[in-house]
N, C-alpha and C positions, 0 to 999 in steps of 0.2 A: 504493500500500500504506500509506504513511504517512497519507494522508487517511482511508483506511478505519479504521486504528488509532485515529486521533484521533476519528473519528465514533463508533466503538465505545466508547471511553473516555468520550466525552461523554455517550453514551446511558446508560452504566452510572452515571455521576455523577448524571445527572438522576433515574434510578430510585432511587438511594440517597437523594438529597435528598428525593424524594417520599415514600419510605418513612419517613425520619426525621421528615418533616413530619406524616405521619399519626400516627406514634407520639407526637409531641409534642402533637398535638391530643387524643389519648385522655385522658379525665379519670377518674382514680381517686380516690375520696373516702373519707374516714373518717366513720363515723356513730356517735353516742353514744346510749345508752338505759339508763335506770336499772333497768328491770324484768328479772326473772329468766327463765330458759328456760321455755317453755310458757305464759307470760303473753300475753294477747291482743296487747298492743303489741309484744312481742318477735317473735311470729309475723308480725304485720303489717309490721314494719320489715324483716324478712327478705324478705317478699313484695315490698315496695317495691324492695329491692335487686335482686331477681330480675327484676321488671318493667322496671326502669331499664336493666339490661343487655340484656334481650330487645328492648325497644322502640327502643333506640339502636344495636342491632347490635353491642354490646360497646364502643361509643365512650365511654359513661359507665358506670362501675362504682362500686359502693359496698360497702365492707367494714364490717360492723356490729360494734360492740363493746357487748355487753350487760352488765347487772348493775352499771353504774357503774364498769366496770374502768378507764376512762380518767379517773376523778376524780369528785368530788361534783357534784351538779346546779348549784350556783352557779358552780363552777369551769368546768363544761362550757358554761354559758350565756356566760360571758366568752370562752371559747375560740372559740365559734362567732362571736361578735361581732367578734373581732379576726382571725378566719381560721385559727386553729390547728386547728379542726375545721370541716368543711364543712357537715355535716348532723346534726340531732339531733331527738329526740322529748322535749319538755319538758312538765312540768306548768306551767300558766300562773301558778300561785301565786308561785314564786320569780322569775318574770319581772316581776311587778307593780312591785316597787320600782325597776326600771330603766325600765319603759315605763308612764307614767301612764295612757295610754288602755287598756292591757291590765289594769290593776289593778282596773278596775270589776267584772270577773268575780269578784273576790275579796270583794266586798261581800256580807256574809251575807244570804241570802234575796233576792238581786237577781233571780234567775230563779224563775219560778213552778214549773217542772218542766223535765225534760230536753228535751222537745219545744219548749218556749218558748226554751230556750237555742239550739237549732239554728236556729230562725226568726230570732233576733237575729243570730247569726253569719253567716247567709246574706243579711242585709239591710244597710241603710245603716250601722247601728251596727257591724257586722262590718267594713265597709270603713274606718271611722274607726279601729278597733283595728289593722287591717292596716297602715294608713299610719303609725300611731304605732310599730309594731314595726319597720317598714322604716327609719324615721328613726334607730333605735338599732342598726341593723345586722342585723336578723333578718327574713327574708322568709318569711311563712307559706305553706306549700305545701298543708296539709290539716289538718283538725281531727279528733282522736280523742276517743272517749267515755271519760270517767273516772267516770261515775256520780255519785252524790250522796255527800258525806262526812257522816258522823255520828260522835257521840261514843262512845268505849268506855273502860272503866276497870276497875280491880281492886277497887273498893269496893262499888258499888251501882248499881241502875238510875237513870238520869236521866229525870225526868218533868217537871220545872219548873226555871226558872233557879236557884232556891235550892239545888238539888241539886249545882250546880257550885261553890258557894261554898267557898273554902278548898282546892279541889283543884288539884294541880299537873298541868297539861295540856300535853303536847308539841304544838307547832305548827310549821309550816314558817316559814322566815325571812321574815316579812312583817309589818309593823306592823299591818296590818288584822286579821290573825289574833290577834295579841297583844291588840289593842284589843277584839276580840270576847270573848276569855276574861275580860279585865278587866271588861268590861261585865256579865258574868254572875257576877262575884264570885270568879273563879278566878285562879290564878297561871300565866301562860303561860310555857312553857319551850321556846324555839326550840332545835332541835338537828337534827343530820343524821339522815336516815331510818335509816341503818344502826345507829345507836346506840339506837334506841327499844326494841327487844326487851329488851336487858340493863337498860335504865333502868326499864322496867316491872317486870321480874323482881326487881330489887333495891330498888324503891321510890323511886328517884330522881325518878320522876314517877308520878302516880296513874293517868293516862290519856293518851289521844291522840285523834285523829279522822281517819277515813279511810273509804274505800269497802269493800264486802264482799271483793272480790278481794285487796286489799292487806292487809286484816285477816286474811284466811285464809292467803295465800301466805307471809307473814312469820312465821306462828305466833303473832301477837300475841294471838289468842283464847285461847291456852293460859295466858297470864299476866295478861290483862285480859278476863275472861269476860262482862262486862256491856256489851252493845251496845245503845245507845239511838238509835232511828231519827229523829234530829233533822233530817237532810237540810239542814243549815244552809248548806252550800256545794255548788254544782253547777258545778264548774270543769272546762272542757275541757282536753285536752292538745293540743299543737301539734306538727306536723312542720314544721321550719323549716330554712332554709338561709342561709348567710352572704351578705350583700347583694352584696359585690363578686364573689363566685363566680357568683351569679345574673346579675349584669349582664354578666359576661364571656361568657355563653352566647348563642347565636343564638336568634332567636324560635322556630325549630323545636325546638331543644334545650330551651328553657324549657317549651314545650308538652309535650314528652315527660316532663320531670321532674314537672311539675304533674299530668299524667294518671296517672303511676305512683303518685304520692303519694295522689291522690284515690281511685284504685282500691284502694290498700292500706287507706284509711280505711273503705271499704265493708266490707271483710273484718274490720277491727278492730271496727267497731260490732256486727257480727253475733256475732263471737266474744265480745265484751264481754257481750252479753245472756246468752249461754249460760254464760259463766264466772261472772257475777254470781249467777245462779240456783244453780249448782253450789257456789259458795263459801258462800252462805248455808246451803245444806243441810249442807255439811261442818262449818261451825263449830257449827251446832246439834247435829249428831251428836257433835261433840267436847266438848259440855258448855256451850257459850256460851248465855247468856240474852239473848234479843232482846226489847226492848219497843218498841211504837209510841208516838208522841206525837201523838194525834189533833188536838189544838188547839195550834198553835205560836205563837199570837198573843202570849203572854207573852214568848217568846224574841224574836220580831220587834220587839216594843215596846222591849225592852231594848237593841236595836241603834241606837236613835235617836242617842245620842252618837257612835257610830262613824260614822254617815252625816254627822252635823253637822260633825264634825272633818274628815272626808275632803273634803267639799265646800267647807269653809272654806279648807282647804289647797290645793285644786285647783278654784278657781272656774270655770276654762275647761272643766272636765269636767261641769259641771251639765247642759248640753244632751245630752251622751252618756248620762248616767244617766237623765235624763227620757225620752230616746228608747227606751232599753231597757225602762223601766217602762211606757211607752205601747204597746210592741209587743204585739199580740194573740197 
């Protein structure tokens, strides 16, 4: 009887230990996203979380926090790098000052168009950027579309570089963007995205630059009704993971995470196309004036000092810039 009791207790203990082991192995992560409800990225990141749980049988789960509720983008980037957050969707702009290889996407007019950007990211240049990101604690899981960024302001249409002269333009916190505005004769004003609407409304800044969905979803078109289609920056967004968390996963788990992220990117890109069209129609109906800039050569020529300084400061990145420019 004593032997039977001991055996039963031993079996229970083994079962409990196994149960605790499974529970300990379950991975529950927190995810950051700056975008609001209904935005393509927000929908796609929720889909990523859904796919992750589904594909892993609940072994890996992700709780998403949207609209920057866990802090500003620069703060969140640092949190993912140090492991305070596990996963996030970032714009590549604010990552640039931390990751030199990633900063090349912030060079004005570096991409011919969006299709050219995807070809670059899917090729050797994209692999070089991914290696640079990983060295700084960020593992790229998938690329999201963020369209092309253009200028908008409360004063007048912009058709040539001279139109920017003297204007106070909000930019993301990146020296390349500040350099771009200075090269056009404007005054760059780096500030948090959440502060832009009030700054435009009160005249703290005259304008900003962004894509149609952001211009529309934030209501910026209400206080800065002149949108000039310069398309000076075509910057992707990235779904990224803390490098130590990534390395703690088994190869099968890494495959699941990557697949879920890439499937969410397919959804995001489709939603982006639809949202971009709808946002353009909405701001026009709301009174925004949109003007095309058929010949951007004067703007491109004005960027020479920006490129010269960047390459002088980062001579090791000359091959990467040339590789991007030479990609068909």
